[in-house]
N, C-alpha and C positions, 0 to 999 in steps of 0.2 A: 655209725653213719655210712650211708652209701656214697659212692663216688659220683652219682648223678645229681644234677641240679634239682632243687625243689621248684615246682612250677604251680602257678595258680592262674585262674581266670576271674576277673572282676567285671561285672557289667557296667556299661556307661550309665549315667544318671542325669536326666533332665529335670531340673526343679521348675515347677510351675509357679509357685509362690512360697514365700517364707517370711518369718519374723525372727529377729535376732535377739538372743538371750545371752548376755555377758555374765561371766562369773570369774572370781579369782582362781577357782579350781578349774583347770582346763577340762576335767572329766565332766563337770557340771555345765560348762559352757556349750553353746550350740545353737540350733535353730529349730523352730517348729515349721510345719508346712507340708507340702505334698509334691510328688513328682512321679516320673516313670523310669524304671530301669530297662536297659536295652540289651538285645541279643548281641549287639556289637559292644566291645569293651576293650579291656587291657589285659594282655597276657604277660605274666611276669615270671622270669627264671632267676633263681638265686643260687650261687655256688661260692665255695670258699675262695678267698683271695688274700694276698699279703696286704693289700691296701683296698679300702672301700672305693668302689666306683659305681655310678648309677647312670644308665643310659636309657633314653626313651626314643625309639625310632632312630637310633644311631647318634643322638645328640645328648650331651651331658644334661642331666636332670637331677638336681641334688636334694632340695630342701626336705620335702615330706618323707622321702624314702630314707635319707640319711638319719633323720630323727628316729625313724622306726628301728633301724639297725642299732643305733646307739642305745635305745631303750631295751633292746633284746640282748645287748652286749656281744654282738657278733661283727666280724669284719668280712665283707662279702662283695662279690661282683654281681650287680643287679642289671639284668638286661630285660627291657620291657618293649612291647610293640603294640601299636593300636592303629586302626584305620579311622578313628574318630578325629575330627578337627581339634586342635589344641587351643586352649584359651577361649573356647566358644560356647561354654555352658554344658559340657558333657561329663563333668566330674572326673576328668582324667587324673588329676593330682590325687584325689581321694582314692581312686582305683589303684594307682601305683602304690600308695601307702598301704592299703589293705592287702593288695597282692603280695607286696614285699613281706608284710607281717606273716601271712599264711605260709608262703613259700619258705621263708627263713626258719620259721618254727618247725616245719617239716624237715628241712635239710640239716639243721643243727640240733635237732631234738631239744628244743627249748622248753618243752613241757608246759606250754601255755594252753589254756582253754580257748574256745572260739570267742567267748565274750571278752576275755583278757586281750586277745589279739585285736579285736575290733576296737577296744579301748585304746591300745597302743597307737593304732592307726588314726583314730579320731583325735587323740591328743596331739599327734604329729601335725595333722591338718590345721587344727585350731591354732597351735603355736606358730605354725609357718604362715598363718594368715591367708591360706589358700582355700579354705572351705569350713563350713560349720555343720553341715548335715548330710553330705554325700556319703560318707563312710558307713553310717548306720543304715542308710537307705540301701546302699549297695550290698551290704551284708544280708539284708532281708530279701531283696528282690521284689518282683511284681510291680504294683503301683502303690508304693509305700506312703503312708500318712504319718507324719511325725507329730504326735500329740503332745509330747513333752520333750525338752531338749536334753542333750548330753549323751554320754557314753552309756552302754547297756545297763550299768548299775542304777542309773538315774532316769533314763528316758522311758518313753512309752510309745509303742508303734501300733498302727493298725494298717489297713489297706483297702483299696477298692477291688472287690472280687471280680476282676474282668481281665481278659486278654485282648490285646489290640495290635494292629499293624500301625507302625509309626513311620512317617516320612519326615525328613528334615533337610533344610538347606541353610548352610552357614554363610553369613555375609561378612564375617570377620571377628576379631577378638574384642573382648571387653574385660578390663582388669578387675578381678574379684577383690583383690587387696585394696585397690583404689576406692571401689564402691563401699566396702566394709569400713574403711578408715574415715569416711565422711559422715555427715549427719544421717542417722538411720531411723529416726523417730517416725517419719512418714512411711517408710518401708515396713516397719514392724506393725504399725497400726493397720495398714492395708493387708498385711499378711495374716494377722489375727482375724480380721473380718472374713477373709477368704476361707480360712480354716474352719471357722464356725459354720459357714454356709456349707462346706463340704461334709462336715460331720453330721449336719442335719439332713443332708441328702447325698450319701456317699456313692455317687455315680460318675462315670467317665464324662458325661455331658456337663455335670456340675464342675468337675475339675477343670475342664477346658474353658468354660465360661468364666470361672473365677480367676483362672490364670490370666486370661485376656484382660479382665477388669483390673487385676493387680498391676499388670504392666502399664496400663493407662494411668492408674491412680498414683503410682510411684514416680512417674516421669522417666522411668528407665526405657520406655519404648521409643526407639529411634524412628525417624520418618521413613527410612528405607524398609525397616522391619514392618512398620505399620502398613505400608503400601502392599507388601506381600501378603500379610494376614488378611487385609481387606479383599484382595484378589481371591484368596481361598474361600472366604465367606461368600463373596459374590457368586462363586462357582458351586455353592451349596455345601462347602466343607467346614471343618472346625480346626482352627489353628491358633497358636499363641507364640510367645517369645520365651526362649530358654533363659533361665536365670543362673548364672549371669553370662550372657554372651549375645552377640548380634546374630542369633540363630532363630529361624522359624521352624517350629515343629507342628505337624498336623496329623490327624487321625486318618487311617485308611489311605485313600489315594488323593487326599486333599490338595497337595501341592501339584501333583501330576495333572489332576483335573483342571487346575488353574493355569496350566501351561508352563510350569516350571520344571527344570531338570533337578530331580531330588534323589537323595539316597533313601533306601527303605530298609527297615528292620522290624523286629517285633519286640514286645515287652518280654522281659526275661524273668522267669518265675522261680529259679533255683537259688538266686543270690550268688555271692562269691563262693568259689569252690576250688579245691585242689585238683590238679590234673595229673594223670598217670605219666 
């Protein structure tokens, strides 16, 4: 082993719509749906330590990353950083889990394959209650479509073959665990309908329109988020709500054209990757 830390970058992931698929086996559990991965994401560094510690932007961040380290059988100091808003629908927890798996495998010579590491991170997310489909989407990159749920041994992925500029504006947090612990039947029904529509017409326009429709049908759309989305549409743009967060995302200059101060990035097509 080298003395240097293992390092990885994992793109952020905005989910447009999803359906929930529970299973006793965490590798089979997950979600179907679609989203966009982002050129902004989470950078993770892993190095040996006498006691495990995990920090994100200088704050203690434990659950998904600790589960990954436990599964790999290593004790490490994990230091992660991101410019993305936390708890706002950007898949930060999944990115930290996957980045930890990739970087720890590199630093400690764990000998796991890419699919095995994605599985470790996916299971950590599912069992922590912080996500169901971010990890497999972030591993793929692009505009991933999750046709079947679960870790790589069980899932099936496709994608919308398009690159895009994405603007976003976060209005605050929304608890993924709280939403997933409630009644999810209406969410899953709307998610399946949206996925069928996207599979029949796999375009960015379909993704955006179905994402907006999903937010309305499920009752997850808050009034303040709806107001911003409608302003974007009135200005000729396309926007929707990030799942799960009080965040509006739009294509191209949609938010800027509607008069909002927004951050901009692009879709990320390399997936999660190790850094030199």
